[in-house]
N, C-alpha and C positions, 0 to 999 in steps of 0.2 A: 320257568321264567320266560323262555322263548315262546312257549305256547300262549302265555298271557299277552306278550307283546304282539304276536300275530293276531290274537283276538281283538286287541284294542285297535290295531290297524284295520282289521276287517270292519269293526264297528264304525270307524271314522269314514271309511270309504262308502259303506252301504247306507249309513244313516247321517250323512253329513248335514243335511238340512235340519233334521230333528235335533241333533246335538247343538247346532247353532241356536236354535230356538230355546233349547233348555238353558243355554248359557246367557243369551241376550234378552230373553223375554221372561220375566219372573212369573207371569201368569201360567206359563207352561212348566213351572218348576216341579220336578218330581224328586221326592226324597230317595236318595241312592243308598239303600240299605245293603248290608253284606249279601242278603238273600237275592236282592235285585241284581247285584253285580255278578253273582255266581250263575244265575239263570242266563244273563247276557253272554258270559264267557262260554258256558256250556253250549249255547246255541251257536256261538262262533266256531267252536271246535267241530261241531257237526258239519257246519258249512265248509270249514277248511279241509275236512277229511275227503271232500268230494272234488273231483277234477273233471272238467268237461271238454267237449270237442266242438270246434268251430269249423264249418266247411262252407264252401261257396265256389264262385268262379270269377274270372277276370275277363272283361270284354271291352271293346272300344265303343265309340259313339255310333258306330254302324252295326252294332250288335254282333260283331265278329269276335271270336275268342282270341285272346292274346296268350300264346304259350310261353311258359317259363318266366312269367312276371314274378317279381318279388312282392311278398305280402307280409306286412308288419303289424303286430299288435303292440299298441303304445299305451303307456301309463297316462291316465286322464288328467293327472295333476301337473306333471312336468314334461309330458310327451316323450319320456325316455323309452327306449326299446325294451319290451318285456320278452318277446319271443318272435320268431319269424319262420317263414316257410317259402317254398317256391311252387308256382303253379306247374302242372304237368303239360303234356303236349296238347291237351284239350282245354287248357285254361283253368282246370279245376285245382283247388288247393284244399289242404287239410291242416289244421293246427290242433295239436292234442295237449293234454295235461294242463288245461287252463284253470287257474284258481278263480273261484267266483269273484266278481267285481265289475266295476265300470272301466271300459277301455275305449280307445280309439282304434279303428281298423283302417289301414291305408295300403294301396297297391302302387307299385312303381315299375316302370319299364323304360329303359333307354332314356333317362333324363326326364320323363314325364310321369306325373302322379295323379291318382284319383283324389277326389275330395275325401276328407276324413269322415268315417261313419262311427257314431257313438253307439256302443253296445253295452247292455247290462247282462253279463253272462251269469245266469242262475241255473242253466241246464244245457244239455247238448243243443247247439244252435246251428241252423242252416240258413244262410242268407241267399238272396237272389244273386246279384252280380255287382261287383265293383267296376265302375266305368272309368276308363282312362281315355280322355279325349286325345285323338291323334291329330296334331297340328301339322298338316302337310301343305305346303304352298307350291302349286304347279306353276312353272315358268315356261315361256315359249321356248327359251333356250335351255341349255344344260343347267340342272339344279346345282347350286353351290353345296357341295357335300362335305367340305372340310376346309379349315383355315390353314395358313402356312405354319410350319414349325416355328416355335419360339426358342430362343437361346438365352440362357442366363449365365452370367459370369460370377461364380463364387470365388471366395478367396483362394481355395486350393484346387478348383476344378471348374470345368465348363459343362453346363447341363443343357442337353439338347432335348426339348420337350416335343414329342411327336404324337401324343395321345390325341385322338380325334382330329388329326390333320391329314392332308393328302398323302403323306408318306406312310401313314398307318395301314394303308391298303397294300403296301409292299411286303416282301419277306423281311425277316430280321436281318439277313445278310445285306440286303439292299439298303436298309436303314443305316447299318453301320458304315457301309461304303459312302453314304451321303452325309455322314456326321462330320461337322467342321473339324478340320485338322487331321483327318484320317486319309491315308493313301492306301489303295488296294493294289497289291502286286500279285496277281494270280490268286493263290490260296491264302496269302498272308496279308494282314492289316498292319500298317505302321503309322506311328505318330512321330512327327519330326524326324523321319527317316529311321526310327528305331522300332523294332517289332513290338506290337502291343499284345497284351494278354487279355482275353475275353472273360468277363465275369457275368453271372446272372444272379441278381439280388445279392451281391457281395460274396458270391461263391465262385471260385475259379472253375472254368470249364476245362477239365483235364482230358483233352483230346488233342490229336495231332492237328496241324493246320488244315489238311484236307477234310478231316472228320468234323472239325468246327464249322467249316463252310457247309458241309452236308447238313449238319444239325440246324444251323441258322436259316438255311434256305427252305427248310420245312417247318420253321417256327413262325406262326402268323404274326404280322406286325401289329394287328389289333390288340395283341396282348401286351404291347410295350407302352409304358407310360413315358419313359425318358431314357436317354443314354448319357452317362457321365464320362467325360473325357478327362482323365487324370494323367497329365503328361509327367508330372513329378509327384508320385504317390507320397503321402505324409508318413510320419514315423510309425504310425500304427501298422503300416504294411511292412513286410519283410524287406530288409535292406537289399536282398537279392531280387532282381527283376526290374523291368523297365516300365513303360507306360501301361495304363490300365484303361480298358473300355468296359464299363459296368452297365449292364442292361437292367433297368428297374421295370418290373412288370406291374401292371395296374392291379388294383384291388377291387373286390366285389363282396358285398355282404350276403349274397344269396347262398343258401345251403342246399345240399343235395349232391347228385352224381352227374358227371358228364364224362364223355369219352370220345375218341375218334379213331378211325382207321385211315391210313394214308399210304400212298405208293408213288414212286417216281420211276419214270422210264427215261433213260438218256441214250440217245443214239449218236455215237461217235464212230470210231473204227469198229468197236464192238458194242453191242447193247449192254446196258447196265441197269440194275434194278435195286430198289430199296422198298422193303415192306415194313410198316411200323404200326404200332397202336399205342395209345396212351389212355390212362384212366385216372380220374380224379374224384375223390369223395370228401365232402366237407360237412362237418357238424359244427356246433357252437364251440367245441373244444378241440376237435380233431381235424387235421388236414392230412389226407393221404394221397400220394401221387405215385403212380407206377407207369413206367415207360419201357417199351421193348421194341427193338428194330432188328431186322435181319437183312444183310446186304451181301448177296452173291454177286461179285463184281469181277469183270475181266478188263484189265487196262492194257493199253499198248503204248510203248514208248520207243521212239526212233531217235537214236543218238548217232551223230557223225562227228568224228574227232580227227584233227590233223595235227601232227607233231613234226616239227622240223628240227632234227638233231644237228648241233653245231660242233665243229672241232675247236681246238684251242685258238685258231686264227679267226674264229667267228664266221667261218664259211659253212654252208649247209652241205653235209655229206650224206644225209639220208632223210627221206620224207616218208612218214607212215600215215596212210589214210585208213581209218578204221570206221566200220559201220556196225552199230549194235542194233539188233532187233530184240526188244525186251517185252515179254508178255507176262503180266502178273495176274494171278487168280487169287481171290480172297473169299472167304466165307466168315463173316464177322457177325457175332451176336452181341448186342449192346443192351444192357438193362440198367435201369436206375430206379431207386426207391427213395422217396422222401416222406418222412413222417414228422408232423408237427403236433405236439400236444400241449395245450394251454391249461395248466392246473387251475389258475385263476388269473386275474388281470395283471398280476405282478410276477408270475412264475411260468416259464414255458420250457419245454424240452424239444430238441430238434435232432433227428437222426437222418443221415444221408448215406446211401450206399450206391456205388457205381461198379458195375461188372462189365468188363470187355473181354470177350473170349473169341479168339481167332484160331481154331484148331487146325485149319487147313489153308495154308498160305504157300503158294508155289510161285517160283520165279524161273522162267525159262529164258535164258539169255544166249543169243547166237551172235557171234562176232566174226567178222571177216576183215583182214588187214592186208592192204597192198603196200609193199615196201619197195620204194624206189631209191636209186642213188642220187647224188647231187645233180646229175644231168637229166633227171627225170626218167631214167630207164628202169623198168621193172626188174627187181632182183629176186624177190620171193613173195610168197603168199602164205598167210597163216589163217587157220580157222579155229574157233573155240566154241564148244558147247558147254554151257555152265548152268547147272540145275541146282536150285536151292529149294529146300522144303523147311518150313518152320511152323511152330505153333507159339502163340503169344497169349498170355493171360494177365489181366490187370484187375485186381480186386481191391476195393478200398471202402472204408467205413469212417464216418465222422459223427461224433456225438457232442452236442452242445446243450448246456443248461444256462438259462439267462434269468436273473432276478432283478426286478426293477424296484428301486427304493420308493418309500412313500413320498419322499420329496424327489426332486430331479436327480437322475443318475441311475446307473445299473452296474452289475457285475456279471461277467460271462466266463464260464469255464468250458474249455473245449479239449477233446482228445481226438486223435486221428491215427489210422493205421492203413498202410498200403502194402500189398504183396504183389510183386511184379516178377514174372518169369518168362524167359524166352529160350526156346530150344531150336537149333538150326543145324541142318546138315547141308554140305555143299559137295557136289561132284562135278569137277571140271576136267575137260579133255581137250588138249590143243594139238593140232597137227600142222606141220610146216612143209611147204612144197617150193620147188624152184619155179622159175618163170615158165617152164614147160609143163608143170603139173606133176613132176616126179617127187615122190615123198622123200623128205630129208630126215625128219625125226618127229617124235611125238613126246608130249609131256602131260602126264595125268596126275591129279592129286585129289584127295578127299579130306574134308574137315568136319568135325563135330564140335559144336559150340553150345554153351548154355550160360545164361545170366540170371541170377537170382538176387532181387533187391527187396529189402524190408525197410520200411520207414515208419517211425513212431514219433508223434509230436504231442505235446501238452502245453496249453497256454491259458492264462487268466488275463482278462481285460476289465478295466475299471473306468467308469466315466462319472463325472460329477459336475454340477453347475455350482460354482462358488461365487455368490453375488452375480455379477455380470460376466464372469470369466468361466469358460468351459475348460475342464481338465480331462485329459485322457491319459491312461497309463496302463502298463501291463508287463508281463514276463512270459517267456516261451522257452521250451527246451525241445530240441530235435535230435533224434538218434537215427543214423542211417547205417545199414549193413549191406554191402554189395559184394557178391562173389561171382567171378566170371572165369570160365574154363574153356580152353581151346585145345583140341587134339588134332594134329596135322599128320596126314599119311601120304606118302608117295605111292603111286600105283603103276609105275613103269615096269617093275619086276615083282608084282604081287603087292599086297597091302603091307607097307613098311612104315612103322611109327617113326616120326622125326621129332625128337625131343627139343631140338634147337628152335623149331618153329611152333612149338606148343607152349602153353603156359597156363598157370593158375594164378589169377590176380584177385587179391582180397583188398577191399577198401572199406574203412570204417570212418565215420564222421560224427562228431557231436558239436552242436551249436547251442549256446545259451545266450538269450537276448533279454533286454529290458528297454522299455521306452517310456517317454513322457512327453506330452504336448499340451499347449494351452492356446486358446483362441478367444478373441474378443471383437465385438462389433460396436462401432460408433455410428454417428449419423451418416457420415460419408466415407468412413474408413473401416476396413476389416483387416485384422492381423491374426496370423496363426504361425506358431513356431514350435519346433519340437526337436528331440534328440533321441537317437537309438544307439545302443551299444550291443555288439555281438562278439562273444568269445567263441572261437572256432578251434577245434582240435581234430586233426585228421591223420590217418595212417594208410599208406598204400604199399602193399607188399607183393612183389612179383617173384614167383618161385624160380622161373628160368633165369631172370636177370639177377637174382639174388640181391635185390635192392629194396630198401625200405625208405619211403619218402614220408617224412613227418612234417606237418604244418601246425603251428601253434601261434595264434595271433588274436589280439583284441583290437577291434576297430570301432570308431565312433562315426555315426551318420547323422549329421544335422539336416533339418529342413526349415525353410523360411518362406512365408507367403504374405504378400501385402497387396491390398486392393483399395483403390480410391475411385469412388463414384463422384465425378465433378458435378454432374447433373444427370437428368434422365437421358441425355443424348451422348454423353461422353464418360468413359471409364478407362482407367489404366490399372494394370496389375503386373506384379513381378514375383517370380518364385525361383527358389534354388533348392537343390537336394544333392546329396552324395549317396551313391549306390554302389553295389558290387555285383558281379556275375561270377558264379562258380562254374567250373568245367562240368560238362555232362559226364555221368558215370561211364558211358560207352566210350567217350573220348579218352578217358584215363587208362583204358585197357591197352597194354602194349601188344595188341594183336594185329594181324594183317587180314583184311577182308579183300578177297581177290575178285576182280572182273575177269582177269586172265593172268597168265604168268608174268606179263609185262605191265599190267595196269592194276594197281591195288591201293588200298587205304591203310595207313599206319596210325595206330593209337599212340598217345604220348602220356606216360605216367608222370612226367615232369611239369605238367600244366599247373599254373597257379591262378587264383582268382584275379580279376581285373577290377579296378575301381574307377567310377565315372563321376564327374562333376557336371551338373545340368543347370542351365540358366535359361529362363524364358521371360520375355517382355511382351505384353499384350496390350492392344488398344481396341476398344469397341466403340463403334459409332452407331447411334440410334438403334442399338440392339439388332442391327441388320448387317453391318459391315464389320468383319473381324480381321484384324491384322496381328500376326504373330511373328516375333523375331526370336530365334533360339540359337543357343550355342552349347555344344556338349564336348567335353574332354573325355574321351573313352579310355584313356590310359593304355594299359597293356591288354588291349582287346583280344579275346580268344577267337581266332580265325582259322578256318579250314583252307589251306593253301596247297595248290598243286605245283609240284616240281618235276621237271624232266631231268633224268640222269643221262647225260650225253655219252658217258663211257659204257654204261651197262644197258643202254637203250630201254629204259623203263620210265613210266610215268606214274608217280605216286602222289597221293594226297595226304597231307599231314596237318594235324591240329597243333597250333602253336600260339604262344603269346606274342602279339605284335609289340614292336618297340614303342610305338605311339599311334594314336588315332584321334582325329577330331571330326566333328560334324557341325555345320551351321547353315542357317537358311532363313527364308522369309515366306510366310504362308498368307494367302488371302482367300476368304470364303464369303460367298453371298448367295442367298436363295430368295426367290421372289415369285409370287403368283402373277403371271402375265395376264391371265384372264380367269374367269370362273372355273374353267376346265383345264387349265394348263399351269403347272408349277415347274419352274426352272431352277435347278440346282447347279452351282458352279463353284469350282475349287481350283486354285492356282498356287503352285509352289515352285520356288527356285531354291537350290541347295548346293552345298559343297561337301564332299566326303573325301577324306584322305586317310591312308594307313601306311605306316612305315614298318617293314618286317625284315627279318633276317633271311637273306637268300641262301638257303642251305646248299644249293647246288651251284653257287656262284661265289665260291671262296668265302662264304659267310659274311658278305658285305651287306650293308643296309640298303634297302630299295624301297622307294615310295610309290604307291599307287594312288592317284587322285583323280577326281572327276567333278565337273561342274555341270549340273543338269536342271531340268524342270519337269513338272508334272501338271497335266491338265485333266480335269474331269468335268464334263458337262452332261447332265442327264435331264431329260424331259419326262414329266409324269402327266399323263393325259387321262381325263375322265370322258369316256366315250358313250355313256348312256345317261338318261335323265335321272334315273334312280341311283346312280353311282355304283351299280353292280358290275359294270364292265369297265376295266381299266387297261391302259396301255403305257408302255415305257420305251423310250429310245435313248440309249446312252453312248457316249464317246469318251474314251480314256486314252491318254497318250503319256508315255514315260520315255524321256529322251535317252535314258541310260542310268546305270548305277554301278558301284563297285562291289565286288564280292571277293574278298581276299586279294589275290594277285590278279584277278580277272576284271575286265570291264564288261559290263552287261550292255548289250546293244539296245537300240530303241524298240519299243513295242507299241502297237495300236490295237485297241479292242473296241469293236462296235457291237452293241447288243440291242436286241429288240424283243419285247415280251408283251403278252396279253394275259389278262386274268379276269375270269368270270365267276361270280358267285350266283347260285340259284337254289331253288327249293327252300326259300325263306332263309338263305344264308347257311343252310345246313351243308351244302356241298360247294367246293371251290375247285375249279379247273384252271390250270395255268399252262401256258406254252411259252418257252423262251428259246431264242436263237442266240448262241454265244459265238464270239470271235468270227463275225460274219465275213471279215476280210482275210482271215487266216494269217494275221500278223501279230499274234499275242505270244509267240514263242521266241525268246531272245537267243542270240549267239553270245557266248562268253569267250573273250580273247585275252591273251597275255603275251606281251612281247617286251622284254627288257634283258640287258646283259646277254647271257647265253641261253635265254629262255624264249621259245617261240612255239606256242600251241594254242589251239582254240577248239571249241566244240559247240554244236547246235543240238539242243535237246527238244524234240518235238513231242509234246503231250497231246492228248485228245481234247484240246481247248475248243476246237471247232465242232460244235455239237448242237443238237436240238433236245431240249428237256421238256417232258410232259409230266405234270404233277397233278394228283387228285387227292382231295381230303374230304371225308364225310364225317360230320359231327352228329353225335346222338346223345340222348339224355339232356340235361340242362347245360347245353354247350356254351352258354354265355358266362359261365363261371371262369374265373381267372386262375391260372396255374400257380402253385407254390414252387415253381422251378428253382432248384437250388443245386449248385455243383460244388464239389469239394475244393476248398481254397487252401492249397499248400504249395509253397514255392519249391519245397524239396522234390515233389512229384514232377515239377516242370523240367527237371534235369534228366528224367528218364527219356531215352531215345525212343520216340514213337514211330520212327520211320521203318 
């Protein structure tokens, strides 16, 4: 039956005029006998059994070849796409396996197309050239190469469209920094003062803050279509987690292979290198993306700390000035595999795997402390040499199957698995001397630690359009198994195991969730609301403390969004959500991590999740001026707070739940093209942060840390050549301060300058960037309340010059199917 239908289709296509005459003009009437029909169908089968090849080339109106143009074979009846191909570097193309018939042939390149060519394919065919006219208008001044970015306010998010704009010539990191509502604080991005999680095509980037920045600084902005700013993620997202920055990459119909090699050189105190390569292959059904990078890095960190110890009368009786020289060496291998397979237009399978292997990580920490009495007279000196060696492996896999219904709607099934392991040894040796340099005593210890985390999740999501109402719903199960072990040895009189400072901590967690949300659009109004319920069961078991901490709770997390477009110039929106933050697995371990005998970090197995209530009110004027007013009740925020013990002369950092915490502020954003070659971005924010915590070393009284501050970001993007291949950037960022637990973060200023040049027909890109040109981007952290008085300055290698080079080969204008694994459970793994 299928063969008959194909035969009839072939007859219609090849003999359209004859058949019309047979039907409409009786004088051409032919008696259709069974024998006549059989002969026709047999001839069709012979024709259908043959498949032919079409070849040719693509040129411009100056007869120059156009490499990597897209070539399409279209149905002559409805102009639908039959098949396609891409030209090679010499402009030549080849389309195979063509069924005989009438077709249109058309070529396309960067928004311009050739005229359609009608072809009757009855044999292997070679044409001359498809001509694409290149419309280039030369101006006396700089050519206008891009428009300004456009911003759209949706009911539950803000969409920053940057495709084909001046910002698209920047790196992905710079685009995120200039996205409305985003504050950049060194390696971290924040929205409304709250850390933001970066996604690429709705998949979470599971890397540390520094690694995310490295990734995005080497990801070209031309690949980005838009950035979604989701300050209050809807109920589809996990209740755990804050704001989301979702990068949407642009799409391309071209088929074939592309790849690149890239390298970065950064000169700070030490030189740093990154070597990487990515490969992408696309057919009509298969997308395959493979990335690999190797980063041998050497980082230097200079930390100076001052602690003033107070007696019961509040008088200073001892001052310790400590200087840390920290050198970190890393050898990191990062690999990512993304495979998309489309069975048909309604069914597709996606597999994502990320591998991060750091087998050789060393930390050499040298510390020198000068101890003075209350009158400023030197009492003694201590030195510590602290050596850490560790290896870290992070392996993950994510499998998703999606089915689209014949009518609107879809169902998605996802499974995820993560295996994380960390092994570390620490060898610390401290020596104490009097003011004359005579040895007083020494203290040596050794630790061996490992952490093994397994995460498994499964979820089902369902979406459906019911009339004019959109429905989303789903269920999810998460199972987490974490085991941490620490062995502590003193080395003063040989290697002696200390069971009181060792431990084996087991943590198990199960979370079951279900959600539903509905949304509807009217002429000038949009509404979206939803609810998510999560049942959590967790158990923490410390072998040394002989304690078991059990948590069993069911919580509900509502979301609400309302948008009103008064007219094309004015719109208002309001949104609300309730979220939670669970403690990181590392913070739950009741272990001590030492910088020295007197400075260490304490884990806290008694941490509990904190719940937040988030409110946002937004006003948009002419789609150019954006005003945001926000308020957030952070509840029992999990904070890392430093306390000085005045009796035992130690400084320890402890993770604990705050008694209360609030944040509120006002943001203003505006971007404008000053001229054809100058785009100005500006962002201004004023904010308030406060946190009330239990002062553990001050008779457990409540203490409040609060700060009112502001943030300014002004960045200029310049086009320095007529063809737009040479770009420049000058930026200024100022942050007056911030709170971090019990500390106040001092003001910082960052001035940057960069140049970017593309050449060899955009196959190669060379960039040079100078960062922290004034040397004022490293803040000092200070705390002074009750019987606490200490501060520290941590100077990283922010002042540096970075040189980047990328070379593209193959059909490099294809767009990536970049996808990262989206799992909130992984976010709680300590990546530092």
